C-alpha positions in Angstrom: 143.4 18.1 49.1 140.2 17.5 47.1 137.4 19.9 47.9 133.8 19.0 47.0 130.2 20.2 47.0 127.7 18.5 49.2 124.1 19.1 48.0 120.7 17.9 49.3 117.5 18.2 47.4 114.3 19.0 49.4 110.6 18.7 48.7 107.5 20.2 50.3 104.4 19.2 48.5 104.9 20.3 44.9 107.8 22.6 45.4 111.5 22.0 45.9 114.8 23.6 46.8 118.5 22.7 47.4 121.1 23.4 50.0 124.8 23.1 49.2 127.9 23.2 51.4 131.6 23.1 50.5 134.2 21.0 52.2 137.8 19.6 52.0 137.5 15.8 52.0 140.9 15.4 53.7 142.3 13.2 50.8 139.2 11.0 50.3 138.3 10.8 46.6 135.7 8.0 46.6 132.5 9.9 46.0 130.4 7.1 47.4 132.3 7.2 50.6 132.0 11.0 50.7 128.2 10.8 50.1 127.9 8.3 53.0 129.8 10.7 55.3 127.6 13.6 54.3 124.4 11.7 54.8 125.4 10.4 58.2 127.1 13.6 59.4 124.8 16.4 58.3 121.8 15.4 56.1 120.2 13.2 58.7 120.5 16.1 61.2 119.2 18.5 58.6 116.1 16.3 58.1 115.5 16.5 61.8 115.0 20.2 61.4 112.2 19.7 58.9 108.5 19.4 59.6 106.2 17.2 57.5 105.5 17.1 54.7 109.0 18.6 54.0 111.7 16.0 53.4 115.0 15.3 51.7 114.6 13.3 48.5 118.2 13.0 47.2 121.8 14.0 47.7 124.7 14.8 45.4 128.4 15.1 45.8 130.9 16.5 43.3 134.6 17.3 43.4 135.3 20.9 42.6 138.0 20.4 40.0 136.6 17.4 38.2 134.0 18.0 35.4 131.0 15.6 35.2 132.0 13.4 38.2 128.9 13.9 40.4 127.2 11.1 42.2 123.5 11.4 42.8 121.8 9.2 45.4 118.0 9.0 45.5 117.2 8.8 49.2 114.2 9.8 51.3 114.7 11.2 54.7 111.4 12.4 56.1 111.0 15.5 58.4 109.9 15.4 62.0 106.4 13.8 62.2 105.6 15.7 65.4 105.4 19.0 63.5 103.7 20.6 60.5 105.7 22.7 58.0 105.4 26.3 57.0 105.1 26.8 53.3 108.1 26.1 51.2 109.0 29.7 50.5 109.1 30.8 54.2 112.6 30.5 55.6 114.6 31.3 58.7 117.7 33.3 57.6 120.8 31.9 59.3 124.2 33.6 58.8 127.3 31.5 58.7 130.6 33.3 59.6 134.3 32.4 59.4 136.6 32.5 62.4 137.0 36.3 62.5 133.7 37.1 60.9 135.2 38.8 57.9 133.3 36.5 55.6 129.7 35.4 55.7 127.2 33.2 53.9 123.4 33.4 54.2 121.5 30.1 54.6 117.8 30.1 54.0 116.3 27.4 56.2 113.0 26.2 54.7 110.7 23.5 55.9 110.4 25.0 59.4 107.9 24.0 62.0 105.0 26.4 61.6 104.6 26.7 65.3 108.0 28.4 65.5 106.9 31.4 63.5 104.3 33.8 65.0 103.2 37.4 65.0 103.4 37.8 61.3 107.0 36.6 60.9 108.9 36.3 64.2 111.0 33.2 65.0 109.9 33.3 68.6 106.9 30.8 68.7 106.7 27.9 71.2 107.5 25.6 68.3 111.0 27.1 68.2 111.9 25.7 71.6 110.8 22.3 70.5 113.0 22.3 67.4 115.9 24.5 68.4 118.0 21.5 69.5 117.7 20.0 66.0 118.8 23.3 64.5 121.8 23.6 66.8 122.8 20.0 66.2 122.9 20.5 62.5 124.9 23.7 62.6 127.1 22.2 65.2 127.9 19.3 62.9 128.6 21.7 60.0 131.1 23.6 62.1 132.7 20.6 63.8 133.4 18.9 60.5 134.7 22.0 58.7 132.0 22.5 56.1 131.7 25.9 54.7 131.2 27.6 51.3 133.2 28.4 48.2 134.0 32.1 48.5 135.8 34.7 46.6 139.3 35.5 47.8 140.1 38.1 45.1 138.4 39.9 42.2 140.1 41.5 39.2 138.3 43.5 36.4 139.7 43.5 32.9 138.5 45.9 30.1 137.2 44.3 26.9 138.6 46.3 24.0 136.4 44.6 21.4 135.0 41.4 20.0 134.4 39.7 16.6 133.1 36.4 15.4 135.1 33.6 13.9 133.9 31.2 11.1 132.4 28.8 13.7 130.3 31.6 15.2 132.3 31.8 18.4 133.0 35.2 19.9 136.6 36.3 19.9 137.4 38.9 22.7 140.3 41.2 22.7 141.1 42.1 26.3 143.2 45.0 27.7 146.6 43.5 28.7 146.9 45.4 31.9 145.3 42.8 34.2 145.4 39.9 31.8 146.8 36.7 33.5 149.5 34.4 32.3 147.6 31.6 30.5 148.8 28.6 28.4 147.6 28.5 24.8 144.3 26.7 24.8 143.8 27.0 28.5 140.2 27.1 29.6 138.9 29.7 32.0 135.5 30.9 33.1 135.1 34.7 33.5 132.0 36.7 34.2 130.9 39.3 31.7 130.0 42.8 33.1 128.3 45.7 31.3 128.5 43.7 28.1 125.5 45.4 26.7 126.7 49.0 27.6 123.4 50.0 29.1 121.2 47.3 27.8 120.6 43.7 28.7 123.1 41.2 27.3 123.3 37.4 27.6 127.1 37.9 28.0 126.5 39.3 31.5 127.1 35.9 33.0 129.8 33.3 33.6 131.4 32.5 30.2 133.6 29.5 29.5 136.5 30.8 27.4 139.7 29.4 25.7 142.9 31.4 25.6 144.2 31.8 22.0 147.1 34.2 22.7 147.9 37.9 22.5 145.4 38.8 25.2 142.7 37.2 23.2 140.1 34.6 24.3 137.2 33.0 22.5 134.0 31.3 23.7 134.2 27.6 24.0 131.2 27.1 21.8 129.2 29.1 19.2 127.5 32.0 21.0 125.0 34.6 19.7 125.6 38.2 20.7 125.1 41.7 19.5 128.2 43.5 18.0 130.7 45.2 20.4 128.9 48.2 21.7 132.0 50.4 22.5 133.8 51.3 25.7 132.3 49.7 28.8 132.3 45.9 28.7 134.6 44.1 31.2 135.5 40.6 32.3 135.7 39.8 36.0 137.9 37.0 37.1 137.8 35.7 40.6 140.0 33.5 42.8 138.0 31.1 44.9 138.7 28.8 47.9 137.0 27.1 50.8 135.8 29.4 53.6 135.2 27.2 56.7 132.2 28.0 58.8 133.1 28.8 62.4 129.8 30.1 63.8 126.2 30.6 63.0 123.7 33.3 63.9 119.9 33.2 63.6 118.8 36.4 61.9 115.1 36.6 61.0 112.2 35.1 59.2 112.5 35.7 55.5 111.0 34.7 52.1 113.0 32.6 49.7 110.9 31.5 46.8 111.1 27.7 46.3 111.1 26.3 42.8 110.1 23.2 40.9 110.8 19.8 42.2 114.4 18.7 41.4 114.9 15.9 38.8 111.6 16.9 37.2 111.5 18.3 33.7 111.4 22.1 33.6 108.6 24.1 32.1 108.9 27.0 29.7 112.1 29.0 30.1 111.9 32.8 30.7 112.5 35.2 27.9 116.2 35.8 27.3 118.1 38.7 25.7 118.7 38.1 22.0 122.3 39.0 22.1 
């Protein structure tokens, strides 16, 4: 059945953040219908947990296995006018757990009523009592409707024995065959680079789209700059993912989770990146 990402975009003054949950749509593939379901089922309840001027400004849905299919709706759902918000980087840390609590996901709940946080960072203020029902209603809706997160089921590391560059400036990796999976010729995979710089920063230490070209060899899907192979050490990590359904939630503590720029606004100067 199709699994999808449900994302809401938030704003508090000149800062923003997102929250994303993962869900099985139960056979529904109409993204507009899925967006309506999310808005009516969880995002309205999430907005009730916010205090002004915090608000939801848009939502997005996207099927997990379909590239470029996302639907973005510009909506405005204001926070609760009875309360004033903490700053956008102050959050209540809430832990979601699966049925037997062997998996967990941390959710940083921003836009909280400032009367709920007292004594230098305790979620015990009188404002918590006033807004606790909205919190419980939101997390209750998440659990009742089988929302969760996309989690790792298995992780396998593969040694990278070397790499070269083809005439199109794409990196061609030779991988140790021991844990190399069975792939069709030309099949696209995304693996994460690990220790690619052998002790120094490398832009290959990230998720890399790759194409299988046979004989335990893969190449980058597009031209990529990198330093030459540094010797023994680099690895690829491939993961198997699936939906992990939330079965419970626990309020942990007040934390800091830095908010960023407003979503859908042009970014500023990018941070300095490794050269290879």
